[in-house]
C-alpha positions as CSV (number, residue, x, y, z in Angstrom):
1,X,-27.8,-32.4,-45.2
2,X,-30.2,-31.0,-42.6
3,X,-32.4,-28.0,-43.5
4,X,-31.4,-24.6,-42.0
5,X,-34.3,-23.0,-40.2
6,X,-34.1,-19.3,-39.8
7,X,-34.7,-18.0,-36.2
8,X,-36.2,-14.7,-35.4
9,X,-33.7,-12.7,-33.2
10,X,-36.4,-11.3,-30.9
11,X,-37.8,-14.8,-30.4
12,X,-34.4,-16.2,-29.7
13,X,-33.8,-13.5,-27.0
14,X,-37.1,-14.2,-25.4
15,X,-36.3,-17.9,-25.3
16,X,-32.8,-17.3,-23.8
17,X,-34.3,-14.9,-21.2
18,X,-36.9,-17.5,-20.2
19,X,-34.1,-20.0,-19.8
20,X,-32.1,-17.5,-17.7
21,X,-35.1,-17.0,-15.4
22,X,-35.1,-20.8,-14.9
23,X,-31.4,-20.7,-14.1
24,X,-30.4,-22.7,-17.1
25,X,-28.5,-19.9,-18.9
26,X,-26.8,-16.7,-18.0
27,X,-25.6,-13.6,-19.8
28,X,-22.2,-12.3,-18.6
29,X,-22.2,-9.7,-21.4
30,X,-24.8,-8.2,-23.8
31,X,-25.7,-10.7,-26.5
32,X,-23.4,-13.3,-25.0
33,X,-25.0,-16.3,-23.3
34,X,-23.7,-19.4,-21.5
35,X,-25.4,-22.6,-20.5
36,X,-25.2,-23.1,-16.7
37,X,-24.8,-26.8,-15.8
38,X,-26.4,-28.1,-12.6
39,X,-23.1,-28.0,-10.6
40,X,-22.9,-24.2,-11.1
41,X,-26.6,-23.3,-10.6
42,X,-25.7,-21.9,-7.1
43,X,-23.3,-19.5,-8.8
44,X,-25.9,-18.4,-11.3
45,X,-23.3,-18.4,-14.0
46,X,-20.3,-20.4,-15.2
47,X,-17.0,-19.7,-13.4
48,X,-15.2,-16.8,-15.0
49,X,-12.3,-18.8,-16.4
50,X,-14.8,-21.0,-18.3
51,X,-16.4,-18.2,-20.3
52,X,-13.7,-15.4,-20.5
53,X,-11.7,-17.0,-23.3
54,X,-14.9,-17.3,-25.5
55,X,-16.0,-13.8,-24.6
56,X,-12.6,-12.3,-25.5
57,X,-12.6,-14.2,-28.7
58,X,-16.0,-12.9,-29.6
59,X,-15.0,-9.4,-28.8
60,X,-11.7,-9.9,-30.7
61,X,-9.7,-8.6,-27.7
62,X,-6.3,-9.8,-26.4
63,X,-6.3,-10.6,-22.7
64,X,-4.7,-12.6,-20.0
65,X,-5.7,-13.5,-16.4
66,X,-3.4,-11.8,-13.9
67,X,-2.6,-10.8,-10.4
68,X,-4.2,-12.9,-7.6
69,X,-6.3,-14.8,-10.1
70,X,-3.1,-15.9,-12.0
71,X,-1.3,-16.6,-8.7
72,X,-4.1,-19.2,-8.0
73,X,-3.0,-21.3,-10.9
74,X,0.4,-21.6,-9.3
75,X,-0.9,-22.4,-5.9
76,X,0.2,-19.0,-4.6
77,X,-3.0,-17.1,-3.9
78,X,-2.9,-16.5,-0.1
79,X,-6.7,-16.3,-0.1
80,X,-9.3,-16.7,-2.8
81,X,-9.8,-13.3,-4.7
82,X,-13.3,-11.9,-4.6
83,X,-13.1,-11.2,-8.3
84,X,-11.5,-12.7,-11.4
85,X,-8.8,-10.4,-12.6
86,X,-8.3,-10.0,-16.4
87,X,-5.9,-7.7,-18.1
88,X,-6.9,-6.0,-21.4
89,X,-5.5,-3.1,-23.4
90,X,-8.2,-0.6,-22.5
91,X,-10.4,-0.2,-19.5
92,X,-13.7,-2.1,-19.6
93,X,-16.7,-2.2,-17.2
94,X,-16.6,-5.1,-14.8
95,X,-18.9,-8.1,-15.2
96,X,-21.4,-9.3,-12.7
97,X,-23.0,-12.6,-13.6
98,X,-24.8,-14.2,-10.7
99,X,-22.2,-14.5,-7.9
100,X,-19.3,-14.3,-10.4
101,X,-17.4,-11.0,-10.6
102,X,-14.8,-10.1,-13.3
103,X,-12.6,-7.0,-13.1
104,X,-10.9,-5.7,-16.2
105,X,-7.6,-3.9,-15.7
106,X,-5.8,-1.9,-18.5
107,X,-2.2,-2.9,-19.1
108,X,0.2,-1.2,-21.5
109,X,2.3,-3.6,-23.7
110,X,-0.3,-6.3,-23.0
111,X,0.7,-8.5,-25.9
112,X,4.4,-8.5,-24.8
113,X,3.5,-10.2,-21.5
114,X,4.3,-13.9,-21.3
115,X,1.4,-16.3,-20.6
116,X,0.7,-19.9,-20.1
117,X,-2.4,-21.9,-21.1
118,X,-4.4,-23.7,-18.4
119,X,-7.1,-26.2,-19.1
120,X,-10.7,-25.7,-18.0
121,X,-13.7,-27.9,-18.6
122,X,-14.5,-25.7,-21.6
123,X,-11.1,-25.2,-23.2
124,X,-8.0,-23.2,-22.2
125,X,-7.5,-19.9,-20.5
126,X,-4.4,-17.7,-20.7
127,X,-2.7,-16.6,-17.5
128,X,0.5,-14.6,-16.9
129,X,3.6,-16.7,-16.2
130,X,4.9,-16.7,-12.6
131,X,7.4,-14.1,-13.5
132,X,4.9,-11.8,-15.3
133,X,2.5,-12.3,-12.4
134,X,5.1,-11.2,-9.9
135,X,5.9,-8.0,-12.0
136,X,2.2,-7.1,-12.2
137,X,1.6,-7.7,-8.5
138,X,4.4,-5.2,-7.8
139,X,2.8,-2.7,-10.2
140,X,-0.8,-2.9,-9.1
141,X,-0.9,-3.0,-5.3
142,X,-4.3,-1.4,-5.2
143,X,-5.7,-4.4,-7.1
144,X,-4.0,-7.0,-5.1
145,X,-4.9,-6.4,-1.5
146,X,-2.0,-4.1,-0.5
147,X,1.7,-4.7,-0.1
148,X,1.4,-7.1,2.9
149,X,-0.7,-9.5,0.8
150,X,1.5,-9.0,-2.3
151,X,4.7,-9.8,-0.3
152,X,3.0,-13.0,1.1
153,X,1.9,-14.1,-2.3
154,X,5.3,-13.4,-3.8
155,X,6.9,-15.6,-1.1
156,X,4.7,-18.5,-2.1
157,X,5.1,-17.8,-5.9
158,X,8.9,-17.5,-5.6
159,X,9.7,-21.2,-5.9
160,X,8.3,-21.2,-9.5
161,X,10.1,-18.0,-10.6
162,X,13.1,-18.2,-12.9
163,X,15.5,-15.3,-12.2
164,X,16.4,-14.7,-15.8
165,X,12.8,-14.8,-17.0
166,X,11.9,-12.5,-14.2
167,X,14.3,-9.8,-15.5
168,X,12.9,-10.2,-19.0
169,X,9.4,-9.9,-17.7
170,X,10.3,-6.6,-16.0
171,X,11.1,-5.2,-19.4
172,X,7.4,-5.0,-20.2
173,X,6.7,-2.7,-17.2
174,X,7.9,0.6,-15.7
175,X,11.2,0.4,-13.9
176,X,9.8,1.3,-10.5
177,X,7.8,-1.9,-10.6
178,X,11.1,-3.9,-10.7
179,X,12.5,-1.8,-7.9
180,X,9.5,-2.5,-5.7
181,X,9.4,-6.2,-6.7
182,X,13.1,-6.9,-5.9
183,X,12.7,-5.4,-2.4
184,X,9.5,-7.4,-1.7
185,X,11.1,-10.7,-2.9
186,X,14.1,-10.1,-0.7
187,X,12.1,-9.4,2.5
188,X,10.0,-12.6,1.6
189,X,13.2,-14.7,1.8
190,X,13.4,-15.1,-2.0
191,X,16.7,-13.2,-2.4
192,X,18.0,-16.1,-4.5
193,X,15.6,-15.1,-7.3
194,X,16.6,-11.5,-7.7
195,X,20.2,-11.6,-9.2
196,X,19.2,-10.8,-12.8
197,X,16.6,-8.3,-11.6
198,X,19.1,-6.5,-9.4
199,X,21.4,-6.1,-12.5
200,X,18.4,-4.8,-14.5
201,X,17.5,-2.2,-11.9
202,X,21.1,-1.1,-11.5
203,X,21.3,-0.5,-15.3
204,X,17.8,1.1,-15.7
205,X,16.8,2.9,-12.5
206,X,17.6,6.6,-12.6
207,X,15.6,7.8,-9.6
208,X,14.5,6.5,-6.3
209,X,11.0,5.1,-6.4
210,X,8.4,4.8,-3.6
211,X,7.7,1.4,-2.1
212,X,4.1,2.5,-1.4
213,X,3.0,4.7,-4.4
214,X,1.6,8.0,-3.5
215,X,2.4,7.8,0.2
216,X,4.8,10.4,1.5
217,X,6.8,9.8,4.7
218,X,9.6,12.2,5.8
219,X,12.8,10.6,6.9
220,X,11.9,7.2,5.4
221,X,14.8,4.8,5.0
222,X,16.2,4.0,1.6
223,X,17.3,0.8,-0.1
224,X,20.4,1.6,-2.1
225,X,20.3,-1.8,-3.8
226,X,16.8,-1.2,-5.2
227,X,16.9,2.7,-5.3
228,X,13.7,2.5,-3.2
229,X,12.3,4.8,-0.6
230,X,10.9,2.4,2.0
231,X,8.0,4.6,3.1
232,X,5.9,1.9,4.8
233,X,6.4,-1.3,6.8
234,X,5.6,-4.6,5.1
235,X,4.7,-7.7,6.9
236,X,5.1,-11.1,5.2
237,X,2.9,-14.0,6.5
238,X,5.4,-16.8,5.9
């Protein structure tokens, strides 16, 4: 067996910082370093999906990739998101590592959300399923580019959505998210995916919800099907 040589922590940090100045390593989080291969030197860091799983494991935090970042795995991101979106149980400060940006978003009932594993050059990363991604998009319009972009992404994501799994995914979120989601899917010509969700809303929704949260508009039309106040116009780029 080889002999274990103790390494002084301060000396190790100095060596890692020296490598970082040369662009050979990067530190996305305090005390957490990654090797930056030549193909990613222009980024100044590894792509987020290649270090987030290891970082979350080190921090012992459950997580999943969501919203527009998850939609990309299903070929449904209308445009490349400017930041990598990760759901966690509590708010965390964003990460800036070279040109890589990671946003952390708090999600209640995080561990109940269904995920899929996707391969990366350095292991696997967990992302929400198409159905769970759709639910979150309806619930976090401010993090997903607004309702127009959400409706467009949903229209692209719809072909991978299973109607029954969609209704089950809605159970992990507030009912207004399902009301908003059903309406957005219908105007995006994915009405064939909302049967089970429609039954779920009919059973659970007690009050009318706003299509655009926090926006008041007197005399706005209402959708009886989704118990939704349609207080803004939504354009889908089909």
